[in-house]
C-alpha positions in Angstrom: 119.8 -40.5 116.9 117.6 -40.0 113.9 115.4 -36.9 113.5 111.9 -38.1 114.3 110.1 -34.9 113.4 107.8 -35.3 110.5 107.3 -32.9 107.7 104.5 -30.4 107.2 102.0 -33.3 106.9 103.4 -34.9 110.1 104.6 -37.8 108.0 108.2 -39.0 107.2 110.0 -37.7 104.1 111.4 -41.1 103.0 111.7 -44.8 103.7 115.3 -44.2 104.7 114.2 -42.2 107.8 111.7 -45.0 108.8 114.4 -47.6 108.3 116.9 -45.7 110.4 114.4 -45.2 113.3 113.4 -48.9 113.1 117.1 -49.9 113.3 117.7 -47.6 116.3 114.8 -49.2 118.1 115.3 -52.8 117.1 112.1 -52.9 115.0 112.1 -55.5 112.2 110.6 -54.3 108.9 111.1 -57.4 106.8 107.4 -58.4 106.9 106.1 -54.8 106.4 105.0 -53.0 103.3 105.7 -49.3 103.0 103.2 -47.0 101.2 103.9 -43.7 99.5 101.0 -41.2 99.9 100.2 -38.2 97.7 97.9 -35.6 99.1 95.0 -34.0 97.2 95.4 -30.2 97.3 91.9 -29.6 98.7 89.7 -30.8 101.6 86.0 -31.0 101.7 84.4 -29.0 104.5 81.1 -30.8 105.1 79.7 -27.9 107.3 80.3 -25.4 104.5 79.7 -28.0 101.7 82.7 -26.6 99.8 86.2 -27.5 98.8 89.0 -25.5 100.4 92.8 -25.4 99.8 95.0 -27.9 101.7 98.7 -28.0 102.2 101.5 -28.7 104.6 102.2 -26.7 107.7 104.4 -24.0 106.3 106.7 -23.8 109.3 108.0 -27.3 108.7 110.3 -28.3 105.8 108.4 -30.6 103.4 110.7 -32.3 100.9 109.1 -35.7 100.2 111.3 -38.2 98.3 109.2 -39.4 95.4 109.7 -43.1 94.6 111.2 -43.9 91.3 108.4 -46.4 90.6 104.9 -45.9 92.0 101.9 -48.2 91.8 98.5 -46.7 92.5 96.7 -48.7 95.2 93.6 -46.4 95.2 92.2 -43.4 97.0 91.3 -42.9 100.6 89.2 -40.3 102.4 90.7 -39.2 105.7 89.7 -36.6 108.2 92.0 -33.7 109.1 90.9 -31.9 112.2 94.4 -30.6 112.8 94.2 -28.9 109.3 97.4 -30.4 107.8 97.7 -33.9 109.4 95.9 -36.9 107.9 94.1 -38.7 110.7 91.5 -41.5 110.4 90.5 -43.3 107.2 86.8 -42.9 106.9 86.7 -46.1 104.8 88.6 -48.2 107.3 88.4 -46.6 110.7 84.8 -45.8 110.4 84.0 -49.1 108.7 82.4 -47.4 105.7 84.2 -49.8 103.4 81.6 -52.4 104.5 79.0 -50.2 102.8 80.9 -48.5 100.0 82.5 -50.6 97.3 86.3 -50.6 97.7 89.3 -52.6 96.4 91.4 -55.1 98.3 93.1 -52.3 100.2 89.8 -50.7 101.3 90.5 -47.8 98.9 88.4 -46.3 96.1 89.5 -46.9 92.5 89.3 -43.3 91.3 89.5 -39.9 92.9 86.3 -38.8 91.3 84.4 -41.4 93.3 85.8 -40.0 96.5 84.9 -36.5 95.6 81.3 -37.4 94.5 80.7 -39.4 97.7 82.0 -36.5 99.8 79.8 -34.0 98.0 76.8 -36.3 98.3 77.3 -36.3 102.1 78.1 -40.1 102.3 80.9 -39.5 104.9 79.1 -36.8 106.9 79.5 -37.4 110.7 81.8 -40.4 110.2 84.6 -38.5 111.9 85.1 -34.8 112.6 86.0 -33.0 109.4 87.2 -31.6 107.1 87.9 -34.5 104.8 
């Protein structure tokens, strides 16, 4: 049986783990696309209107396998009520991509856009923060 525990961000370390779990449970992955996520080292606390440090839960081993080839699809803004676990996409889950210009993946083209929208309060009250 595969270890299903995630890392300090509550995500899987590598595609191999996902493939092993899918195989064990008879889940077909042929028509899926896997994405590799990188985490920004800070979150925006809308209540305090400030950026604060963000990182994995230190009691979990976090050794993410970085892909040999990466293609940037864009930047998302997610809430993180549980402090180190990405939760809802404010662009997709809260339907803000209908009001904010995004790319074909409902993502922002540059991280500076995400930061300026956060600081301007554009995501306030979309989901519980921080973001």
